[in-house]
Structures are given as structure tokens and as C-alpha cells.
C-alpha positions as CSV (number, residue, x, y, z in Angstrom):
1,M,46.1,26.5,-26.8
2,R,45.0,23.7,-24.5
3,R,44.1,20.2,-25.8
4,T,41.9,17.9,-23.7
5,P,41.5,14.5,-25.3
6,F,39.3,11.7,-23.9
7,L,37.1,8.8,-25.1
8,L,33.4,8.8,-25.6
9,A,31.2,5.9,-24.4
10,D,31.6,3.9,-27.6
11,G,35.4,4.3,-27.8
12,R,35.6,7.3,-30.2
13,E,38.1,10.0,-29.4
14,L,37.0,13.6,-28.6
15,I,39.4,16.5,-28.2
16,H,38.6,19.9,-26.7
17,F,40.7,22.8,-28.2
18,D,40.5,25.8,-25.8
19,C,42.3,29.0,-25.0
20,D,44.7,28.5,-22.0
21,D,42.3,30.4,-19.6
22,A,39.2,28.4,-20.5
23,P,37.5,26.4,-17.6
24,P,38.0,22.7,-17.3
25,R,35.7,20.5,-19.5
26,E,33.6,17.5,-18.7
27,T,35.5,14.4,-19.8
28,T,33.0,11.6,-18.9
29,D,30.4,10.5,-21.5
30,K,27.4,9.4,-19.5
31,R,25.5,7.9,-22.4
32,D,25.0,4.1,-23.0
33,L,26.3,3.6,-26.5
34,E,26.8,0.4,-28.5
35,P,30.5,-0.3,-29.6
36,R,31.4,0.9,-33.0
37,G,30.8,-1.6,-35.9
38,D,33.2,-2.8,-38.5
39,A,34.8,-0.5,-41.1
40,P,32.9,0.3,-44.3
41,D,34.0,-1.5,-47.5
42,L,36.5,0.2,-49.9
43,R,36.1,-0.9,-53.5
44,H,38.4,-0.1,-56.5
45,D,36.9,1.1,-59.8
46,P,39.3,-0.3,-62.4
47,L,37.9,1.8,-65.2
48,L,38.5,5.2,-63.5
49,D,41.3,3.9,-61.2
50,E,39.4,5.3,-58.2
51,W,38.4,4.0,-54.8
52,V,34.8,4.2,-53.5
53,S,33.8,3.8,-49.9
54,V,30.6,1.7,-49.5
55,A,29.3,2.8,-46.1
56,A,25.7,1.5,-45.8
57,H,25.5,2.3,-42.1
58,R,25.5,6.0,-43.0
59,L,21.9,5.7,-44.2
60,G,20.9,5.9,-40.5
61,R,22.8,9.1,-39.7
62,T,21.1,12.1,-38.1
63,F,19.2,14.3,-40.5
64,L,18.4,18.0,-39.9
65,P,17.6,17.8,-36.2
66,S,15.9,20.7,-34.4
67,P,18.0,22.9,-32.1
68,D,16.6,21.0,-29.1
69,D,17.8,17.7,-30.5
70,C,21.1,18.7,-32.0
71,P,23.9,16.3,-31.1
72,L,26.6,18.9,-31.8
73,C,25.3,21.4,-29.1
74,P,26.8,21.1,-25.6
75,S,25.1,18.6,-23.2
76,R,22.6,20.0,-20.8
77,P,20.5,18.5,-17.9
78,G,18.2,15.9,-19.4
79,Y,19.8,15.8,-22.8
80,L,23.3,14.3,-23.5
81,T,25.0,15.0,-26.8
82,E,28.2,14.1,-28.5
83,I,29.9,16.7,-26.4
84,P,29.6,15.8,-22.7
85,S,30.6,19.3,-21.5
86,E,28.1,22.1,-20.9
87,D,30.2,24.5,-23.0
88,Y,33.1,24.4,-25.4
89,E,35.2,26.6,-27.7
90,V,36.3,24.2,-30.5
91,V,35.7,20.4,-30.4
92,V,37.0,17.7,-32.7
93,F,35.6,14.1,-32.4
94,E,35.5,10.9,-34.4
95,N,32.3,10.8,-36.6
96,R,29.7,8.4,-35.4
97,F,28.9,7.5,-39.0
98,P,32.3,7.4,-40.7
99,S,33.2,6.7,-44.3
100,F,36.6,5.6,-43.2
101,V,37.7,4.1,-39.8
102,G,40.4,1.8,-38.4
103,M,43.8,0.6,-39.4
104,P,45.2,-1.2,-42.5
105,D,44.3,-4.9,-42.8
106,G,45.3,-6.0,-46.3
107,V,43.7,-5.9,-49.7
108,G,41.5,-8.6,-51.3
109,V,41.6,-9.2,-55.0
110,N,39.1,-11.0,-57.1
111,G,40.1,-10.9,-60.8
112,I,40.0,-7.2,-61.8
113,F,38.2,-6.2,-58.6
114,A,40.1,-5.1,-55.5
115,Q,38.6,-4.2,-52.1
116,H,39.5,-3.9,-48.5
117,A,38.2,-2.3,-45.3
118,A,37.8,1.5,-45.7
119,W,40.5,2.3,-43.1
120,G,41.3,5.8,-42.2
121,R,39.4,8.3,-40.1
122,C,36.5,10.8,-40.2
123,E,36.3,13.6,-37.7
124,V,33.8,16.3,-37.0
125,V,35.0,19.9,-36.1
126,C,32.5,22.0,-34.1
127,F,33.4,25.7,-34.5
128,T,31.2,27.1,-31.7
129,P,28.5,26.0,-29.3
130,D,26.1,28.5,-30.8
131,H,23.7,26.5,-32.9
132,E,22.4,29.5,-34.8
133,A,25.9,30.9,-35.7
134,S,28.1,30.3,-38.7
135,F,31.9,30.4,-39.3
136,A,31.6,33.9,-40.6
137,D,30.2,35.0,-37.2
138,L,33.3,33.9,-35.3
139,T,35.7,36.3,-33.8
140,P,39.2,36.3,-35.3
141,Q,40.4,34.7,-32.0
142,R,38.0,31.8,-32.3
143,A,38.8,31.5,-36.0
144,R,42.4,31.2,-35.1
145,L,41.6,28.5,-32.6
146,V,39.9,26.5,-35.4
147,I,42.9,27.0,-37.6
148,E,45.1,25.6,-34.8
149,A,42.8,22.6,-34.5
150,W,42.9,22.0,-38.2
151,A,46.8,22.1,-38.2
152,D,47.0,19.9,-35.1
153,R,44.7,17.2,-36.7
154,T,46.5,17.4,-40.0
155,A,49.8,16.7,-38.4
156,T,48.5,13.9,-36.2
157,L,46.5,12.2,-39.0
158,S,49.3,12.5,-41.5
159,A,51.5,10.5,-39.1
160,T,48.8,7.7,-38.7
161,D,49.5,4.3,-40.3
162,G,47.8,3.9,-43.6
163,V,46.8,7.5,-44.2
164,E,47.8,9.0,-47.6
165,Q,46.0,12.3,-47.6
166,V,44.2,14.6,-45.1
167,F,41.2,16.7,-46.3
168,V,39.8,19.5,-44.1
169,F,36.5,20.9,-45.3
170,E,33.2,22.5,-44.4
171,N,29.8,22.0,-46.1
172,R,27.4,24.9,-45.3
173,G,23.7,25.0,-46.2
174,E,21.0,22.6,-47.1
175,A,21.4,23.4,-50.8
176,I,24.9,21.8,-50.5
177,G,23.4,18.7,-48.8
178,V,24.2,19.5,-45.2
179,T,22.3,17.2,-42.7
180,M,23.4,19.1,-39.6
181,R,22.7,22.8,-39.3
182,H,25.0,23.4,-36.4
183,P,28.2,25.2,-37.6
184,H,30.8,22.5,-38.1
185,G,33.3,21.1,-40.6
186,Q,34.9,17.7,-41.1
187,I,38.3,16.1,-41.6
188,Y,38.8,13.0,-43.7
189,A,42.0,10.9,-43.5
190,Y,42.0,8.9,-46.7
191,P,43.9,5.6,-47.3
192,F,44.6,6.8,-50.9
193,V,45.5,10.0,-52.7
194,T,42.2,11.5,-54.0
195,P,41.4,11.7,-57.7
196,T,41.4,15.5,-57.8
197,T,44.8,15.7,-56.2
198,R,46.2,13.1,-58.5
199,V,45.0,15.1,-61.6
200,Q,46.4,18.3,-60.2
201,L,49.8,16.8,-59.4
202,D,50.0,15.2,-62.9
203,S,49.6,18.8,-64.3
204,V,52.2,20.1,-61.8
205,E,54.6,17.4,-62.7
206,R,54.3,18.1,-66.5
207,H,54.7,21.9,-65.9
208,L,57.8,21.3,-63.8
209,A,59.4,19.1,-66.5
210,E,58.6,21.8,-69.2
211,T,59.5,24.9,-67.3
212,G,61.4,24.0,-64.1
213,R,58.8,25.9,-62.1
214,N,55.9,24.9,-59.8
215,L,52.5,25.3,-61.5
216,Y,50.8,26.4,-58.3
217,D,53.3,29.2,-57.8
218,D,52.9,30.3,-61.5
219,I,49.1,30.4,-61.2
220,V,49.2,32.7,-58.2
221,A,51.8,34.9,-59.8
222,A,49.8,35.1,-63.0
223,E,46.6,36.1,-61.2
224,V,48.4,38.8,-59.2
225,V,49.9,40.2,-62.4
226,D,46.5,40.1,-64.3
227,G,44.6,41.5,-61.4
228,R,41.1,41.3,-62.9
229,R,40.1,38.2,-60.9
230,L,41.8,39.2,-57.6
231,V,39.4,39.3,-54.6
232,L,41.8,40.4,-51.8
233,E,45.4,40.4,-50.9
234,S,47.1,40.5,-47.5
235,E,50.7,40.3,-46.3
236,H,50.7,36.5,-46.4
237,W,47.7,35.4,-48.5
238,V,46.2,36.0,-52.0
239,A,42.5,35.3,-52.9
240,F,41.2,35.2,-56.5
241,V,38.5,33.8,-58.7
242,P,40.3,31.2,-60.9
243,F,40.6,31.9,-64.7
244,A,38.4,28.9,-65.6
245,A,36.0,29.0,-62.6
246,R,33.4,26.3,-62.7
247,W,30.9,27.6,-60.1
248,P,28.7,30.7,-59.9
249,V,30.6,31.9,-56.9
250,E,34.1,30.6,-56.5
251,M,37.2,31.8,-54.7
252,H,40.7,30.3,-54.3
253,L,43.0,31.3,-51.5
254,Y,46.8,30.6,-51.4
255,P,49.6,31.5,-49.1
256,R,52.2,33.7,-50.8
257,R,54.8,31.3,-49.6
258,R,54.0,27.8,-50.7
259,V,53.6,25.1,-48.0
260,P,52.3,21.5,-48.3
261,D,49.6,21.6,-45.7
262,L,48.0,23.5,-42.8
263,A,50.4,22.1,-40.3
264,A,53.3,23.7,-42.2
265,L,51.9,27.3,-41.9
266,D,54.1,29.5,-39.7
267,E,52.9,31.8,-36.9
268,A,52.5,34.8,-39.2
269,Q,50.6,32.9,-41.9
270,R,48.2,31.5,-39.3
271,A,47.5,34.8,-37.7
272,D,46.9,36.5,-41.0
273,L,44.7,33.6,-42.2
274,A,42.0,34.1,-39.5
275,G,41.0,37.6,-40.7
276,V,41.4,36.8,-44.4
277,Y,39.2,33.7,-44.2
278,L,36.5,35.5,-42.2
279,E,36.5,38.3,-44.8
280,L,36.0,35.8,-47.7
281,L,33.1,34.2,-46.0
282,R,31.4,37.5,-45.2
283,R,31.8,38.6,-48.8
284,G,30.3,35.3,-49.9
285,D,27.2,36.1,-47.8
286,A,27.0,39.5,-49.3
287,F,27.3,38.3,-52.9
288,F,23.5,37.7,-53.2
289,G,22.5,39.1,-49.8
290,I,21.7,35.7,-48.4
291,P,23.6,33.2,-46.3
292,L,25.7,31.5,-49.0
293,P,25.6,27.7,-49.2
294,Y,29.2,26.7,-49.8
295,I,31.9,24.1,-49.7
296,A,35.2,25.2,-48.2
297,A,37.8,22.6,-49.3
298,W,41.4,22.8,-48.1
299,H,43.6,21.1,-50.7
300,Q,46.7,19.6,-49.0
301,A,49.7,17.8,-50.4
302,P,49.7,14.0,-50.0
303,V,51.4,12.5,-46.9
304,R,54.1,10.8,-49.0
305,L,53.5,10.4,-52.8
306,R,54.7,13.5,-54.7
307,R,54.4,15.6,-51.6
308,E,57.1,18.0,-52.7
309,L,54.9,19.1,-55.7
310,G,51.8,19.8,-53.6
311,A,50.6,23.2,-52.3
312,L,48.1,24.1,-49.6
313,H,45.2,26.1,-51.0
314,L,41.5,26.7,-50.3
315,E,38.8,26.2,-52.8
316,L,35.6,27.9,-51.7
317,F,32.6,27.6,-54.0
318,S,28.8,27.6,-54.1
319,V,26.0,26.1,-56.2
320,Q,24.0,29.3,-55.7
321,R,23.6,31.1,-59.1
322,S,21.2,33.8,-58.0
323,A,19.4,34.8,-54.9
324,D,16.6,32.3,-55.6
325,K,18.2,29.8,-58.0
326,L,20.7,26.9,-57.8
327,K,23.1,25.5,-60.3
328,F,22.3,21.8,-60.6
329,L,25.0,19.5,-62.0
330,A,23.1,17.8,-64.8
331,G,24.3,15.7,-67.8
332,S,27.5,17.4,-68.9
333,E,28.9,18.1,-65.4
334,S,27.8,15.0,-63.6
335,A,28.3,12.4,-66.4
336,M,31.3,13.9,-68.3
337,G,32.9,16.2,-65.8
338,A,32.6,19.0,-68.4
339,F,31.5,22.2,-66.7
340,V,29.6,25.2,-68.1
341,N,29.6,28.4,-66.0
342,D,26.8,31.0,-66.6
343,R,28.9,33.7,-64.9
344,E,32.2,35.1,-66.1
345,P,35.1,34.7,-63.6
346,E,35.9,38.4,-64.0
347,A,32.3,39.4,-63.1
348,I,32.4,37.1,-60.0
349,A,35.6,38.8,-58.8
350,A,34.2,42.2,-59.5
351,R,31.2,41.5,-57.3
352,L,33.3,40.1,-54.5
353,R,35.4,43.3,-54.5
354,E,32.2,45.4,-54.7
355,V,30.7,43.9,-51.5
356,A,33.9,44.3,-49.5
357,D,32.6,47.2,-47.3
358,R,29.1,45.9,-46.9
């Protein structure tokens, strides 16, 4: 893999990730861009003990551009995009409309309220120059290059001052809320450990105290023994629908050997992951026979706090509940966090196994 980093016209970093035999890439951004503004505001909710980024500048971000106006496509004569080169394989660059940016600069406290600049980093990962493609259309070789880029950025961002957790994810489909149709994902480097991770690690910690075992390991082992919710198994990975699935379509993917994050995957795990992940995405599209809107969320251990308890795993889920209907998060889910699923997890898994050869 070859990395080619350089700075865009407003000072943001862009990195090309290419196979070793790829041609050289353009590294000069010819646009006239204003310098980046100040970081958003990060505010603490004392009731929930959670941090909220207030990023008002994101109201002006690009919204569902046409293919001719897409800022994630390669540049071409007469139209300059976020990627100066006329072609690319995988590109990572700092988001022009970030929720987190910059370095630590202290915390202000006013009574029970605390706030500071929303330091951290937000990056965009472009999987392919093909505007009409999706991740599921990638070759295993290109998928492997994306995985290498994810691992590279996880390692680099985890070593960045002030970063406590790195989150790699993809939002696909307008039903999810995507504002850019070009196939891409994102990486957030948070200045805190996220609420979901804190809750999971609390459970892991209790389980360890009670049994002496890691809860993530026990969940994977239990799903393999039960078998009814298994979706697929490979030499290094296990995919299943969780016992208490919340979503109409939901899959979790774990490496058989627990690791804290993507950067910790060994060569064999990475090579195996490319094919397994592509297969899961293709089964998702076959579930209803339509391109499945989904969120693919890579859970990774925090950089420092309770890192030894964490476990890399993928949560892939969709709000699509039938070919022509969506699951909306209404009162119980949105206000109380209490989910109701109209589809049995065992039935979800059975369907995902059924479509394997389609």
C-alpha cells in the first residue's frame, strides 16, 4: 500500500491510499478556499453525563448534489472537487464541515454546565471514484485497501493528543439521512468515550467481576453454540443476528480472536475480512431485493480508559422493515431508548442465510 498525504487549499489534510503500482496522484489543490473556522462547541449534559457537539456551521453543508456536482468525485477539467486528482483508489480527507476539529484547549465551567471547543477530528473515506457504485460493488482487493486505510487512520488518530475513541462508520441511503450519494464512509476521533461504549464496558466489567470472563467473548461463543442466529462463519470471523436485535435487519460481526481495534487485526484477519464484509453487504441488499439503507458501525475499544475490556466488532443495521416501509423511531425508542422490534431475530438470520446464493 502506498500513502500520499498533502494539504488542501484550506489546510485540511488529504491522503491517497493506493496499490503500489498505481500512477502518481495530483497533490495540488487549485481551488481558492477560505481558511477553516473555529472548532464547534462541545457542551456537557449533566443529567445524562453525555457530551453534545454544537456545530452550527454544518447547516450549510452540501446536500444531495447531482453526479455532475459531486465534491467526492475526482476533479475534471472545469470542475475541481475535494480530490484534486483525476482518479483515485481510496481517499481519506478531513471533513469540510466537521463536528470535531483541532487540539485540546481547556474546559470552561459555569456552575453545573461545562463546555469547551469540540476538539478531535472528522474524516471522509471515499471508497471508489465511481459515483454510482456502492461498497458491495468493490472487488475484494479494493475492499482490502479500504480496510488498510481504516486501520491506518485508527492507529494515527488514536495517537493524537486529546482523542479518547475512534469511530469508523458508513451511512448508506437517503432513508438513513445520507446527504452525499457518492459511496463513502467517515471516521470520527472523539475527545471522550461515547455513551454506547461506556454502557457496553460497564456490562463487560460487571460480567468479568462475576465470572472472570470477557462478555464479548461469551456472547460470540453462545451464538455459535446456539446456531439459530448465525449468518455466516469464516476462518477468522463470525457474523450473527444478536439475541435481542433492535432493528428489522441487523448483523453483528466479530473476529474469532478478540482485538481492541482495526489497527490490531493481523494479516490473516484483514485478508479474511474483505470477503466476509462484502458478503454481508450483498446479503443485506438481497434481504428485500432493494439496495439496503444501512449504518455500518465499527465499535472499537477506547484509546486509554478500560481499553483492555473492549472488543472490535461491527454493528450493521437498517431502518428498512419491508421493501416499501421504514421503521421510524417514535416515542418509546427516541424518548426512552426502549426498542420494539417487529421481526424475530431468528427470522432475520434465517432470511440472511436464505439469500446467501442470490
